[in-house]
C-alpha positions as CSV (number, residue, x, y, z in Angstrom):
1,M,86.0,100.3,117.8
2,T,89.0,99.4,115.6
3,P,89.1,101.6,112.5
4,S,89.3,99.8,109.1
5,T,92.2,100.5,106.8
6,T,89.8,100.3,103.9
7,Y,88.2,103.7,104.2
8,G,88.9,105.0,100.8
9,H,92.4,106.5,100.5
10,V,94.2,104.6,97.7
11,C,97.6,105.0,96.1
12,W,97.3,103.6,92.6
13,V,100.5,103.2,90.7
14,Y,100.3,102.3,87.0
15,D,102.3,102.0,83.8
16,D,99.3,101.3,81.6
17,P,96.7,104.1,81.3
18,A,94.0,101.5,80.5
19,A,94.6,99.9,83.9
20,L,94.2,103.3,85.6
21,D,91.0,103.9,83.6
22,Q,89.5,100.6,84.8
23,A,90.6,101.2,88.4
24,A,89.2,104.7,88.4
25,R,85.8,103.6,87.0
26,T,85.5,101.0,89.7
27,F,86.5,103.5,92.4
28,L,84.1,106.1,91.1
29,T,81.2,103.7,90.6
30,A,81.5,102.6,94.2
31,G,81.2,106.3,95.2
32,L,78.1,106.7,93.0
33,A,76.5,103.7,94.7
34,A,77.3,105.3,98.1
35,G,75.6,108.6,97.1
36,E,78.8,110.6,96.9
37,R,79.7,113.5,94.6
38,L,82.5,112.5,92.1
39,W,85.5,114.4,90.8
40,Y,88.1,113.2,88.3
41,V,91.1,115.4,88.4
42,T,93.1,114.9,85.2
43,A,96.6,116.0,84.3
44,G,95.6,116.2,80.6
45,P,92.7,117.6,78.6
46,V,89.3,117.2,80.2
47,E,87.3,116.1,77.1
48,P,89.0,112.7,76.5
49,V,88.4,111.7,80.2
50,V,84.7,112.7,79.9
51,A,84.4,110.7,76.7
52,R,85.9,107.6,78.4
53,L,83.9,107.8,81.6
54,T,80.7,108.3,79.6
55,T,81.0,104.8,78.1
56,T,80.1,103.5,81.6
57,P,76.3,104.3,81.6
58,A,76.1,105.1,85.3
59,L,79.0,107.5,85.2
60,G,77.7,109.1,82.0
61,D,74.4,109.7,83.7
62,A,76.2,111.2,86.7
63,L,78.2,113.5,84.5
64,A,75.1,114.6,82.7
65,R,73.2,115.5,85.9
66,G,76.2,117.1,87.6
67,A,76.8,114.4,90.2
68,A,80.2,113.8,88.6
69,E,82.7,116.3,87.1
70,V,86.0,116.1,85.3
71,V,88.3,119.0,86.3
72,S,91.9,119.9,85.3
73,L,94.8,119.5,87.6
74,P,95.7,123.2,87.7
75,D,92.1,124.0,88.8
76,T,92.6,121.8,91.9
77,Y,96.3,121.9,92.8
78,P,99.0,124.5,92.2
79,S,100.5,123.5,88.8
80,G,104.2,123.1,88.8
81,A,104.5,124.3,92.4
82,V,105.2,122.7,95.8
83,V,101.8,121.9,97.4
84,D,100.8,123.7,100.5
85,G,99.5,120.7,102.5
86,P,97.2,122.5,105.0
87,A,95.7,124.7,102.3
88,Q,95.0,121.8,100.1
89,V,93.3,119.9,102.9
90,R,91.2,123.0,103.6
91,A,90.2,123.2,99.9
92,Y,89.1,119.6,99.8
93,A,87.3,120.1,103.2
94,A,85.3,123.0,101.7
95,A,84.5,120.9,98.6
96,T,83.4,118.0,100.9
97,E,81.1,120.3,102.9
98,A,79.7,121.7,99.7
99,A,78.9,118.2,98.5
100,L,77.1,117.5,101.8
101,A,75.2,120.7,101.6
102,A,74.0,119.7,98.1
103,G,72.6,116.5,99.5
104,Y,75.4,114.1,98.7
105,R,76.9,111.8,101.3
106,G,80.5,112.9,100.7
107,L,83.1,113.6,98.0
108,R,85.1,111.0,96.1
109,V,88.1,112.1,93.9
110,V,90.4,110.4,91.5
111,A,93.5,112.6,91.1
112,E,96.2,112.1,88.5
113,A,99.0,113.5,90.7
114,T,102.2,112.6,88.9
115,P,103.0,116.2,87.9
116,L,102.9,117.2,91.6
117,V,105.8,114.9,92.7
118,R,108.4,115.3,90.0
119,T,111.0,117.3,92.0
120,P,112.5,116.4,95.5
121,A,110.8,119.4,97.0
122,Q,107.4,118.6,95.5
123,L,107.7,115.0,96.6
124,D,108.6,115.9,100.2
125,A,105.7,118.4,100.4
126,F,103.2,116.1,98.8
127,T,104.0,113.1,100.9
128,R,103.5,115.2,104.0
129,Y,100.2,116.4,102.5
130,E,99.1,112.8,101.9
131,H,99.3,112.1,105.6
132,L,97.5,115.3,106.5
133,V,94.6,114.5,104.2
134,D,94.6,111.0,105.4
135,R,93.8,112.3,108.9
136,Y,91.0,114.4,107.4
137,M,89.5,111.3,105.7
138,R,89.3,109.6,109.1
139,A,87.0,112.3,110.3
140,R,84.9,113.4,107.3
141,P,83.4,111.6,104.3
142,F,86.1,112.4,101.7
143,R,87.7,109.6,99.7
144,A,90.5,109.7,97.1
145,M,92.4,107.6,94.7
146,C,95.9,109.2,94.1
147,A,97.2,108.0,90.8
148,Y,100.9,108.0,89.9
149,D,102.5,107.0,86.6
150,R,105.4,104.6,87.3
151,R,106.9,105.6,83.9
152,E,107.5,109.1,85.1
153,I,108.8,108.7,88.7
154,D,111.4,106.3,90.1
155,G,110.8,103.4,92.4
156,R,112.0,105.2,95.5
157,A,109.4,108.0,94.9
158,V,106.7,105.4,94.4
159,A,107.6,103.8,97.7
160,E,107.6,107.1,99.6
161,L,104.1,107.9,98.3
162,A,102.6,104.4,98.6
163,C,103.9,103.8,102.2
164,L,101.8,106.8,103.4
165,H,98.5,105.4,102.1
166,P,96.4,102.8,103.9
167,E,95.6,101.1,100.6
168,T,97.9,100.6,97.6
169,N,98.6,98.4,94.6
170,A,102.3,99.3,94.7
171,V,104.8,96.5,95.4
172,E,107.5,99.1,96.2
173,A,106.2,99.8,99.7
174,P,107.1,97.1,102.3
175,F,104.9,98.8,104.9
176,Q,102.2,101.4,105.2
177,L,102.0,104.1,107.8
178,F,98.6,105.9,107.9
179,A,96.2,107.9,110.1
180,W,94.4,105.9,112.8
181,D,92.1,108.8,113.6
182,G,91.6,112.4,112.7
183,T,93.7,113.9,115.4
184,G,97.2,112.9,114.4
185,H,97.7,111.3,117.8
186,R,97.7,107.7,116.7
187,A,98.9,106.1,113.5
188,G,98.3,102.7,111.9
189,L,101.0,100.4,110.6
190,T,100.9,97.3,108.4
191,G,103.4,95.3,106.4
192,E,107.0,94.4,107.2
193,L,109.7,96.5,108.9
194,D,113.2,95.1,108.1
195,E,116.6,96.5,107.1
196,T,115.5,96.9,103.5
197,G,112.9,99.5,104.5
198,E,114.7,101.1,107.4
199,E,115.5,104.4,105.6
200,L,112.0,104.5,104.2
201,F,110.5,104.0,107.6
202,V,112.5,106.9,109.1
203,T,111.4,109.2,106.2
204,A,107.8,108.2,106.5
205,L,107.7,108.9,110.3
206,E,109.2,112.3,109.8
207,R,106.7,113.2,107.1
208,A,103.7,111.9,109.1
209,D,104.7,114.3,112.0
210,L,102.9,112.3,114.7
211,R,101.7,114.2,117.7
212,P,102.3,112.8,121.2
213,V,99.4,112.9,123.8
214,D,100.3,113.0,127.4
215,G,103.9,112.3,126.5
216,R,103.2,109.3,124.4
217,L,102.9,108.3,120.7
218,V,100.7,105.3,119.8
219,L,101.1,103.1,116.8
220,E,98.3,100.6,116.2
221,A,99.7,97.7,114.1
222,P,97.2,94.9,113.8
223,G,98.5,94.2,110.2
224,L,102.2,94.2,111.1
225,R,103.7,90.9,109.9
226,F,107.4,91.5,110.9
227,V,109.5,94.0,112.7
228,D,113.2,93.9,113.4
229,H,115.4,95.6,116.1
230,R,116.4,98.4,113.7
231,A,112.8,99.5,113.2
232,L,112.2,99.5,117.0
233,L,115.4,101.6,117.5
234,R,114.3,104.1,114.9
235,L,110.8,104.3,116.3
236,R,112.2,105.1,119.8
237,E,114.6,107.7,118.3
238,Y,111.7,109.3,116.6
239,A,109.7,109.5,119.8
240,C,112.7,110.8,121.8
241,R,113.1,113.7,119.3
242,R,109.5,114.6,120.3
243,N,110.2,114.3,124.0
244,S,107.8,111.4,124.0
245,A,107.5,107.7,124.9
246,V,106.1,105.3,122.2
247,L,103.7,102.4,122.4
248,L,103.5,99.9,119.5
249,R,100.5,97.6,119.7
250,S,101.0,94.5,117.5
251,P,99.8,90.9,117.3
252,L,103.4,89.7,117.2
253,P,104.6,88.2,120.5
254,A,108.1,88.2,119.0
255,A,108.1,92.0,118.7
256,A,107.3,92.2,122.5
257,R,110.1,89.8,123.3
258,L,112.5,91.8,121.1
259,A,111.6,95.0,122.8
260,A,112.1,93.4,126.2
261,L,115.6,92.2,125.1
262,L,116.5,95.7,123.9
263,D,115.3,97.2,127.2
264,L,115.0,100.7,125.8
265,P,113.4,103.3,128.1
266,G,110.4,104.9,126.5
267,L,109.6,102.0,124.1
268,T,106.7,99.6,124.9
269,V,105.5,96.9,122.6
270,E,102.1,95.5,123.7
271,V,100.7,92.3,122.2
272,A,97.2,93.0,120.9
273,R,94.7,90.4,121.7
């Protein structure tokens, strides 16, 4: 079975809080219909968010009966600190299991995460966490919208965050690298890989920290629209640093022809049918 990229891990970038509010309502309402427990993690005061959500009757009802909750960012993430990715995944895993034990079908979260990515160290740690939690989402019923305020972080930071989500509204990310399963052994890839995104691709690969199996990394790329020789070279270099070969599965016959011309040991491009 081919996994869908639309499994509920969204990077939502905004410069208008009203647009975020509408997107969050839509995302949370879908979770309510699916029988999931809902959290809204706010970077500001809790009360105004509760008031806004309550204007949507279904969400107001969910808040009243405890199926939805608005929590502050410091109660969910380490405020002003560098996130501990594995620990944060464990925290969300525990919350997901608690939701299941309470009779819900999973946990769905909207998180205003801008304060967690303001410094270079925070950004590096949080992007690594984004891929870790993406793997978890492939295995368990946890979904999240990660919201970032474009007015407070630069375009490069937006691209670094958005490219490690399977779903995004950000135009800054020319490609997306995401978990294909819960093991970290395979990754998915969509979009375009050309010289403008070369450095970003190298950074994303390093942060995803893919794990070879039987000496091979596998990237499933049914949504890849373009790849140039630079991206193939960087992909092979990444695999070599992990003492691994790499297989890229793509619908692009041109990518397979390019790989054959490059004739790089350890790099295979397979045309997906």
